[in-house]
PALOVO-807481 format. One record per atom (N, C-alpha, C): residue number from 0; residue in three letters; atom name; x, y, z. Coordinates in nm, 2 decimals, always signed. Each point is the difference from the previous one (the first is absolute). Example, Ala and Ser with C-alpha at 12.3 -4.5 7.8 and 13.67 -1.06 7.14 Angstrom:
{pos=0, code=ala, site=N, x=+1.32, y=-0.57, z=+0.78}
{pos=0, code=ala, site=CA, x=-0.09, y=+0.12, z=+0.00}
{pos=0, code=ala, site=C, x=+0.09, y=+0.12, z=+0.00}
{pos=1, code=ser, site=N, x=-0.04, y=+0.11, z=-0.07}
{pos=1, code=ser, site=CA, x=+0.09, y=+0.11, z=+0.00}
{pos=1, code=ser, site=C, x=-0.08, y=+0.11, z=+0.08}
***
This chain:
{pos=0, code=met, site=N, x=-6.75, y=-2.09, z=+4.42}
{pos=0, code=met, site=CA, x=+0.06, y=+0.06, z=+0.06}
{pos=0, code=met, site=C, x=-0.05, y=+0.01, z=+0.10}
{pos=1, code=ala, site=N, x=+0.03, y=-0.08, z=+0.11}
{pos=1, code=ala, site=CA, x=-0.02, y=+0.03, z=+0.15}
{pos=1, code=ala, site=C, x=+0.13, y=+0.10, z=+0.10}
{pos=2, code=tyr, site=N, x=-0.10, y=+0.00, z=+0.11}
{pos=2, code=tyr, site=CA, x=+0.11, y=+0.08, z=+0.12}
{pos=2, code=tyr, site=C, x=+0.08, y=-0.09, z=+0.03}
{pos=3, code=thr, site=N, x=+0.15, y=+0.07, z=-0.01}
{pos=3, code=thr, site=CA, x=+0.07, y=-0.15, z=+0.14}
{pos=3, code=thr, site=C, x=+0.08, y=+0.06, z=+0.03}
{pos=4, code=thr, site=N, x=+0.09, y=-0.07, z=+0.10}
{pos=4, code=thr, site=CA, x=+0.06, y=+0.11, z=+0.10}
{pos=4, code=thr, site=C, x=+0.16, y=-0.09, z=-0.02}
{pos=5, code=thr, site=N, x=+0.15, y=+0.06, z=+0.00}
{pos=5, code=thr, site=CA, x=+0.06, y=-0.04, z=+0.05}
{pos=5, code=thr, site=C, x=+0.08, y=-0.06, z=+0.11}
{pos=6, code=pro, site=N, x=+0.06, y=-0.07, z=+0.00}
{pos=6, code=pro, site=CA, x=+0.07, y=-0.02, z=+0.14}
{pos=6, code=pro, site=C, x=+0.03, y=+0.11, z=+0.09}
{pos=7, code=ala, site=N, x=+0.04, y=+0.04, z=+0.05}
{pos=7, code=ala, site=CA, x=+0.07, y=+0.08, z=+0.13}
{pos=7, code=ala, site=C, x=+0.13, y=-0.03, z=-0.06}
{pos=8, code=gly, site=N, x=+0.06, y=+0.18, z=+0.00}
{pos=8, code=gly, site=CA, x=+0.12, y=+0.07, z=-0.02}
{pos=8, code=gly, site=C, x=+0.04, y=+0.14, z=+0.04}
{pos=9, code=lys, site=N, x=+0.12, y=+0.01, z=-0.04}
{pos=9, code=lys, site=CA, x=-0.02, y=+0.16, z=+0.04}
{pos=9, code=lys, site=C, x=+0.03, y=+0.04, z=-0.14}
{pos=10, code=ile, site=N, x=+0.01, y=+0.12, z=+0.03}
{pos=10, code=ile, site=CA, x=+0.01, y=+0.09, z=-0.11}
{pos=10, code=ile, site=C, x=+0.10, y=+0.03, z=-0.06}
{pos=11, code=thr, site=N, x=+0.09, y=+0.00, z=-0.08}
{pos=11, code=thr, site=CA, x=+0.14, y=+0.04, z=-0.01}
{pos=11, code=thr, site=C, x=+0.04, y=+0.11, z=-0.09}
{pos=12, code=ser, site=N, x=-0.14, y=+0.05, z=-0.09}
{pos=12, code=ser, site=CA, x=+0.06, y=+0.15, z=-0.05}
{pos=12, code=ser, site=C, x=-0.13, y=+0.02, z=-0.08}
{pos=13, code=tyr, site=N, x=-0.04, y=+0.11, z=+0.02}
{pos=13, code=tyr, site=CA, x=-0.13, y=+0.05, z=-0.07}
{pos=13, code=tyr, site=C, x=+0.03, y=+0.12, z=-0.12}
{pos=14, code=ser, site=N, x=-0.07, y=+0.01, z=-0.14}
{pos=14, code=ser, site=CA, x=+0.03, y=+0.14, z=-0.02}
{pos=14, code=ser, site=C, x=-0.15, y=+0.06, z=-0.03}
{pos=15, code=ile, site=N, x=+0.04, y=+0.14, z=-0.03}
{pos=15, code=ile, site=CA, x=-0.13, y=+0.07, z=-0.09}
{pos=15, code=ile, site=C, x=+0.01, y=+0.03, z=-0.08}
{pos=16, code=gly, site=N, x=-0.08, y=+0.00, z=-0.15}
{pos=16, code=gly, site=CA, x=+0.10, y=+0.04, z=-0.15}
{pos=16, code=gly, site=C, x=-0.06, y=+0.15, z=+0.01}
{pos=17, code=trp, site=N, x=+0.12, y=+0.05, z=-0.12}
{pos=17, code=trp, site=CA, x=-0.07, y=+0.16, z=+0.02}
{pos=17, code=trp, site=C, x=-0.13, y=+0.02, z=-0.08}
{pos=18, code=asp, site=N, x=+0.08, y=+0.00, z=-0.12}
{pos=18, code=asp, site=CA, x=-0.16, y=+0.06, z=-0.11}
{pos=18, code=asp, site=C, x=-0.14, y=-0.10, z=+0.07}
{pos=19, code=asn, site=N, x=+0.03, y=-0.13, z=-0.01}
{pos=19, code=asn, site=CA, x=-0.15, y=-0.01, z=+0.09}
{pos=19, code=asn, site=C, x=+0.05, y=-0.13, z=+0.12}
{pos=20, code=pro, site=N, x=-0.07, y=+0.05, z=+0.08}
{pos=20, code=pro, site=CA, x=+0.03, y=-0.03, z=+0.15}
{pos=20, code=pro, site=C, x=-0.02, y=-0.14, z=+0.07}
{pos=21, code=asn, site=N, x=+0.04, y=-0.09, z=-0.14}
{pos=21, code=asn, site=CA, x=+0.00, y=-0.14, z=+0.08}
{pos=21, code=asn, site=C, x=+0.04, y=-0.04, z=+0.08}
{pos=22, code=leu, site=N, x=-0.03, y=-0.04, z=+0.11}
{pos=22, code=leu, site=CA, x=+0.02, y=-0.09, z=+0.14}
{pos=22, code=leu, site=C, x=+0.07, y=-0.14, z=-0.07}
{pos=23, code=ser, site=N, x=+0.18, y=+0.00, z=+0.05}
{pos=23, code=ser, site=CA, x=+0.03, y=-0.12, z=-0.05}
{pos=23, code=ser, site=C, x=+0.06, y=-0.05, z=+0.15}
{pos=24, code=val, site=N, x=-0.01, y=-0.11, z=+0.03}
{pos=24, code=val, site=CA, x=+0.03, y=-0.07, z=+0.10}
{pos=24, code=val, site=C, x=+0.09, y=-0.19, z=+0.01}
{pos=25, code=gln, site=N, x=+0.12, y=+0.01, z=+0.04}
{pos=25, code=gln, site=CA, x=+0.13, y=-0.17, z=+0.02}
{pos=25, code=gln, site=C, x=+0.01, y=+0.02, z=+0.11}
{pos=26, code=met, site=N, x=-0.06, y=-0.17, z=-0.02}
{pos=26, code=met, site=CA, x=+0.03, y=-0.03, z=+0.16}
{pos=26, code=met, site=C, x=+0.13, y=-0.12, z=+0.01}
{pos=27, code=asn, site=N, x=+0.00, y=-0.06, z=+0.10}
{pos=27, code=asn, site=CA, x=+0.14, y=-0.06, z=+0.03}
{pos=27, code=asn, site=C, x=-0.04, y=-0.14, z=-0.02}
{pos=28, code=ile, site=N, x=-0.12, y=-0.03, z=-0.11}
{pos=28, code=ile, site=CA, x=-0.08, y=-0.15, z=+0.03}
{pos=28, code=ile, site=C, x=+0.00, y=-0.02, z=-0.13}
{pos=29, code=pro, site=N, x=-0.03, y=-0.11, z=-0.10}
{pos=29, code=pro, site=CA, x=+0.00, y=-0.01, z=-0.14}
{pos=29, code=pro, site=C, x=-0.12, y=+0.07, z=+0.03}
{pos=30, code=val, site=N, x=-0.03, y=+0.04, z=-0.18}
{pos=30, code=val, site=CA, x=-0.08, y=+0.11, z=-0.04}
{pos=30, code=val, site=C, x=-0.12, y=-0.09, z=+0.01}
{pos=31, code=ser, site=N, x=-0.12, y=+0.04, z=+0.06}
{pos=31, code=ser, site=CA, x=-0.13, y=-0.16, z=-0.03}
{pos=31, code=ser, site=C, x=-0.06, y=+0.14, z=-0.16}
{pos=32, code=asn, site=N, x=-0.01, y=-0.12, z=-0.12}
{pos=32, code=asn, site=CA, x=-0.11, y=+0.03, z=-0.11}
{pos=32, code=asn, site=C, x=-0.06, y=-0.03, z=-0.06}
{pos=33, code=pro, site=N, x=-0.11, y=-0.03, z=+0.14}
{pos=33, code=pro, site=CA, x=-0.13, y=-0.09, z=-0.01}
{pos=33, code=pro, site=C, x=-0.05, y=+0.01, z=-0.14}
{pos=34, code=asp, site=N, x=-0.01, y=+0.14, z=-0.06}
{pos=34, code=asp, site=CA, x=-0.08, y=-0.03, z=-0.11}
{pos=34, code=asp, site=C, x=+0.04, y=+0.05, z=-0.17}
{pos=35, code=asn, site=N, x=+0.15, y=-0.08, z=+0.06}
{pos=35, code=asn, site=CA, x=+0.11, y=+0.00, z=-0.13}
{pos=35, code=asn, site=C, x=+0.04, y=+0.12, z=-0.04}
{pos=36, code=cys, site=N, x=+0.02, y=+0.11, z=+0.04}
{pos=36, code=cys, site=CA, x=+0.00, y=+0.16, z=-0.06}
{pos=36, code=cys, site=C, x=+0.15, y=-0.03, z=-0.06}
{pos=37, code=ser, site=N, x=+0.04, y=+0.09, z=-0.17}
{pos=37, code=ser, site=CA, x=+0.17, y=-0.06, z=-0.04}
{pos=37, code=ser, site=C, x=+0.10, y=+0.04, z=+0.05}
{pos=38, code=asp, site=N, x=-0.03, y=+0.10, z=+0.11}
{pos=38, code=asp, site=CA, x=+0.13, y=+0.05, z=+0.07}
{pos=38, code=asp, site=C, x=-0.03, y=-0.03, z=+0.13}
{pos=39, code=ala, site=N, x=+0.04, y=-0.11, z=+0.07}
{pos=39, code=ala, site=CA, x=+0.02, y=-0.02, z=+0.17}
{pos=39, code=ala, site=C, x=+0.13, y=+0.04, z=+0.07}
{pos=40, code=ser, site=N, x=+0.07, y=+0.11, z=-0.06}
{pos=40, code=ser, site=CA, x=+0.06, y=+0.06, z=+0.05}
{pos=40, code=ser, site=C, x=-0.01, y=+0.07, z=+0.16}
{pos=41, code=ser, site=N, x=-0.09, y=+0.03, z=-0.03}
{pos=41, code=ser, site=CA, x=-0.11, y=+0.12, z=+0.13}
{pos=41, code=ser, site=C, x=-0.12, y=-0.05, z=+0.02}
{pos=42, code=tyr, site=N, x=-0.06, y=+0.10, z=+0.15}
{pos=42, code=tyr, site=CA, x=-0.14, y=+0.01, z=-0.07}
{pos=42, code=tyr, site=C, x=-0.03, y=+0.13, z=-0.01}
{pos=43, code=met, site=N, x=-0.16, y=+0.00, z=-0.06}
{pos=43, code=met, site=CA, x=+0.03, y=+0.19, z=-0.01}
{pos=43, code=met, site=C, x=-0.19, y=-0.02, z=-0.03}
{pos=44, code=met, site=N, x=-0.01, y=+0.17, z=+0.06}
{pos=44, code=met, site=CA, x=-0.13, y=+0.07, z=+0.05}
{pos=44, code=met, site=C, x=-0.01, y=+0.12, z=-0.09}
{pos=45, code=ser, site=N, x=-0.10, y=-0.01, z=-0.09}
{pos=45, code=ser, site=CA, x=-0.04, y=+0.13, z=-0.06}
{pos=45, code=ser, site=C, x=-0.03, y=+0.11, z=+0.08}
{pos=46, code=tyr, site=N, x=+0.02, y=+0.13, z=-0.07}
{pos=46, code=tyr, site=CA, x=+0.03, y=+0.13, z=+0.08}
{pos=46, code=tyr, site=C, x=-0.14, y=-0.05, z=-0.06}
{pos=47, code=thr, site=N, x=-0.10, y=-0.02, z=-0.04}
{pos=47, code=thr, site=CA, x=-0.15, y=+0.05, z=+0.01}
{pos=47, code=thr, site=C, x=-0.08, y=-0.05, z=+0.09}
{pos=48, code=ser, site=N, x=+0.04, y=-0.09, z=+0.07}
{pos=48, code=ser, site=CA, x=-0.05, y=-0.06, z=+0.11}
{pos=48, code=ser, site=C, x=-0.03, y=+0.02, z=+0.10}
{pos=49, code=thr, site=N, x=-0.13, y=+0.03, z=+0.04}
{pos=49, code=thr, site=CA, x=-0.07, y=+0.08, z=+0.14}
{pos=49, code=thr, site=C, x=+0.04, y=+0.02, z=+0.10}
{pos=50, code=ser, site=N, x=+0.10, y=-0.18, z=+0.06}
{pos=50, code=ser, site=CA, x=+0.05, y=+0.00, z=+0.12}
{pos=50, code=ser, site=C, x=+0.20, y=+0.03, z=-0.02}
{pos=51, code=ile, site=N, x=+0.02, y=+0.05, z=-0.09}
{pos=51, code=ile, site=CA, x=+0.16, y=+0.03, z=-0.04}
{pos=51, code=ile, site=C, x=+0.07, y=+0.08, z=+0.08}
{pos=52, code=gln, site=N, x=-0.08, y=+0.11, z=+0.08}
{pos=52, code=gln, site=CA, x=+0.08, y=+0.04, z=+0.10}
{pos=52, code=gln, site=C, x=-0.02, y=-0.07, z=+0.13}
{pos=53, code=ala, site=N, x=-0.07, y=-0.04, z=+0.04}
{pos=53, code=ala, site=CA, x=-0.01, y=-0.10, z=+0.11}
{pos=53, code=ala, site=C, x=+0.10, y=-0.13, z=+0.02}
{pos=54, code=val, site=N, x=+0.02, y=-0.03, z=-0.11}
{pos=54, code=val, site=CA, x=+0.07, y=-0.09, z=+0.01}
{pos=54, code=val, site=C, x=+0.21, y=+0.03, z=-0.02}
{pos=55, code=thr, site=N, x=-0.02, y=+0.06, z=-0.07}
{pos=55, code=thr, site=CA, x=+0.09, y=+0.09, z=-0.03}
{pos=55, code=thr, site=C, x=+0.09, y=+0.08, z=+0.14}
{pos=56, code=ser, site=N, x=-0.11, y=+0.00, z=+0.10}
{pos=56, code=ser, site=CA, x=+0.06, y=+0.00, z=+0.12}
{pos=56, code=ser, site=C, x=-0.02, y=-0.10, z=+0.06}
{pos=57, code=val, site=N, x=-0.03, y=-0.09, z=-0.02}
{pos=57, code=val, site=CA, x=-0.01, y=-0.10, z=+0.07}
{pos=57, code=val, site=C, x=+0.21, y=-0.07, z=+0.00}
{pos=58, code=val, site=N, x=-0.04, y=+0.00, z=-0.14}
{pos=58, code=val, site=CA, x=+0.17, y=-0.05, z=-0.07}
{pos=58, code=val, site=C, x=+0.12, y=+0.09, z=+0.11}
{pos=59, code=ile, site=N, x=-0.02, y=+0.12, z=+0.01}
{pos=59, code=ile, site=CA, x=+0.11, y=+0.05, z=+0.02}
{pos=59, code=ile, site=C, x=+0.02, y=+0.04, z=+0.10}
{pos=60, code=thr, site=N, x=-0.10, y=-0.05, z=+0.11}
{pos=60, code=thr, site=CA, x=+0.05, y=-0.03, z=+0.14}
{pos=60, code=thr, site=C, x=+0.02, y=-0.18, z=+0.05}
{pos=61, code=ala, site=N, x=-0.10, y=-0.03, z=-0.10}
{pos=61, code=ala, site=CA, x=+0.09, y=-0.16, z=+0.02}
{pos=61, code=ala, site=C, x=+0.11, y=-0.01, z=-0.05}
{pos=62, code=his, site=N, x=+0.04, y=+0.05, z=-0.08}
{pos=62, code=his, site=CA, x=+0.12, y=+0.01, z=-0.05}
{pos=62, code=his, site=C, x=+0.12, y=+0.08, z=+0.08}
{pos=63, code=ala, site=N, x=-0.04, y=+0.07, z=+0.07}
{pos=63, code=ala, site=CA, x=+0.07, y=+0.10, z=+0.16}
{pos=63, code=ala, site=C, x=+0.02, y=-0.05, z=+0.08}
{pos=64, code=thr, site=N, x=-0.09, y=-0.17, z=+0.04}
{pos=64, code=thr, site=CA, x=+0.04, y=+0.02, z=+0.11}
{pos=64, code=thr, site=C, x=+0.03, y=-0.15, z=+0.01}
{pos=65, code=gly, site=N, x=+0.00, y=-0.09, z=-0.16}
{pos=65, code=gly, site=CA, x=+0.00, y=-0.12, z=+0.01}
{pos=65, code=gly, site=C, x=-0.08, y=-0.07, z=+0.02}
{pos=66, code=ser, site=N, x=-0.15, y=+0.02, z=-0.01}
{pos=66, code=ser, site=CA, x=-0.10, y=-0.11, z=+0.07}
{pos=66, code=ser, site=C, x=+0.00, y=-0.09, z=-0.11}
{pos=67, code=asp, site=N, x=-0.06, y=-0.07, z=-0.04}
{pos=67, code=asp, site=CA, x=-0.03, y=-0.12, z=-0.09}
{pos=67, code=asp, site=C, x=-0.16, y=+0.00, z=-0.06}
{pos=68, code=val, site=N, x=-0.02, y=+0.00, z=-0.10}
{pos=68, code=val, site=CA, x=-0.11, y=+0.09, z=-0.09}
{pos=68, code=val, site=C, x=-0.10, y=-0.17, z=-0.10}
{pos=69, code=lys, site=N, x=-0.04, y=-0.01, z=+0.02}
{pos=69, code=lys, site=CA, x=-0.08, y=-0.07, z=-0.15}
{pos=69, code=lys, site=C, x=-0.08, y=+0.07, z=-0.10}
{pos=70, code=leu, site=N, x=+0.01, y=+0.01, z=-0.13}
{pos=70, code=leu, site=CA, x=-0.06, y=+0.07, z=-0.07}
{pos=70, code=leu, site=C, x=-0.13, y=-0.05, z=-0.06}
{pos=71, code=val, site=N, x=-0.10, y=+0.05, z=-0.03}
{pos=71, code=val, site=CA, x=-0.11, y=-0.06, z=-0.07}
{pos=71, code=val, site=C, x=+0.06, y=+0.02, z=-0.12}
{pos=72, code=leu, site=N, x=-0.02, y=-0.12, z=-0.15}
{pos=72, code=leu, site=CA, x=+0.00, y=+0.02, z=-0.06}
{pos=72, code=leu, site=C, x=-0.13, y=+0.00, z=-0.11}
{pos=73, code=asn, site=N, x=-0.02, y=+0.08, z=-0.13}
{pos=73, code=asn, site=CA, x=-0.13, y=-0.08, z=-0.08}
{pos=73, code=asn, site=C, x=+0.07, y=+0.03, z=-0.16}
{pos=74, code=gly, site=N, x=+0.00, y=-0.02, z=-0.08}
{pos=74, code=gly, site=CA, x=+0.08, y=+0.01, z=-0.12}
{pos=74, code=gly, site=C, x=+0.08, y=+0.10, z=-0.02}
{pos=75, code=cys, site=N, x=+0.04, y=+0.04, z=-0.12}
{pos=75, code=cys, site=CA, x=+0.13, y=+0.04, z=-0.06}
{pos=75, code=cys, site=C, x=-0.04, y=+0.17, z=+0.00}
{pos=76, code=val, site=N, x=+0.13, y=+0.08, z=-0.02}
{pos=76, code=val, site=CA, x=-0.03, y=+0.08, z=+0.01}
{pos=76, code=val, site=C, x=+0.19, y=+0.09, z=-0.08}
{pos=77, code=gln, site=N, x=-0.04, y=+0.01, z=-0.13}
{pos=77, code=gln, site=CA, x=+0.14, y=+0.10, z=-0.05}
{pos=77, code=gln, site=C, x=+0.05, y=-0.17, z=+0.01}
{pos=78, code=asn, site=N, x=-0.05, y=-0.12, z=+0.00}
{pos=78, code=asn, site=CA, x=+0.06, y=-0.15, z=-0.09}
{pos=78, code=asn, site=C, x=+0.08, y=-0.01, z=+0.17}
{pos=79, code=arg, site=N, x=-0.04, y=+0.00, z=+0.10}
{pos=79, code=arg, site=CA, x=+0.08, y=-0.01, z=+0.11}
{pos=79, code=arg, site=C, x=-0.16, y=-0.03, z=+0.10}
{pos=80, code=pro, site=N, x=+0.02, y=-0.10, z=+0.13}
{pos=80, code=pro, site=CA, x=-0.15, y=-0.02, z=+0.10}
{pos=80, code=pro, site=C, x=+0.01, y=+0.12, z=+0.10}
{pos=81, code=gln, site=N, x=-0.17, y=+0.01, z=-0.05}
{pos=81, code=gln, site=CA, x=-0.07, y=+0.14, z=+0.02}
{pos=81, code=gln, site=C, x=+0.03, y=-0.03, z=+0.19}
{pos=82, code=ile, site=N, x=+0.00, y=+0.11, z=+0.04}
{pos=82, code=ile, site=CA, x=-0.01, y=+0.05, z=+0.17}
{pos=82, code=ile, site=C, x=-0.11, y=+0.00, z=-0.04}
{pos=83, code=val, site=N, x=-0.12, y=-0.04, z=+0.12}
{pos=83, code=val, site=CA, x=-0.13, y=+0.05, z=+0.00}
{pos=83, code=val, site=C, x=-0.05, y=+0.05, z=+0.17}
{pos=84, code=gly, site=N, x=+0.14, y=-0.05, z=+0.10}
{pos=84, code=gly, site=CA, x=-0.04, y=-0.01, z=+0.12}
{pos=84, code=gly, site=C, x=+0.15, y=-0.05, z=+0.11}
{pos=85, code=ile, site=N, x=-0.03, y=+0.05, z=+0.13}
{pos=85, code=ile, site=CA, x=+0.12, y=-0.08, z=+0.07}
{pos=85, code=ile, site=C, x=-0.01, y=+0.00, z=+0.09}
{pos=86, code=asn, site=N, x=+0.07, y=-0.10, z=+0.12}
{pos=86, code=asn, site=CA, x=-0.03, y=-0.04, z=+0.06}
{pos=86, code=asn, site=C, x=+0.10, y=-0.03, z=+0.11}
{pos=87, code=val, site=N, x=+0.02, y=+0.11, z=+0.13}
{pos=87, code=val, site=CA, x=+0.14, y=+0.06, z=+0.06}
{pos=87, code=val, site=C, x=-0.01, y=-0.17, z=+0.13}
{pos=88, code=val, site=N, x=+0.02, y=-0.10, z=+0.02}
{pos=88, code=val, site=CA, x=+0.06, y=-0.11, z=+0.03}
{pos=88, code=val, site=C, x=+0.13, y=-0.03, z=+0.13}
***
C-alpha cells in the first residue's frame, strides 16, 4: 500500500456514522480504488484516525462552498478506500 491522490472533484455527499462515527465521502468523479478494497461505493475515514476532526471540517467546508478537493488514500477501512488526508484545490 502506498499513498495515492484522487483526481480533483467536488464532494457530492458525506455522512458520519452514529454508533461509530466513521466519515464517508462521495464525489462527482469515479471512485479511485488503488488498494482494491472490496467496496468501492465511497471513501471512508475511520473514527480512530487522529486527523478525522480536521478532515471532517474540510469536507463540510468544501461541500458547502463547492470547492474541488483531492483525497489522499492509503489502504482500506470497512472495505472501502481509506481517506488519510484531503487537499483543497
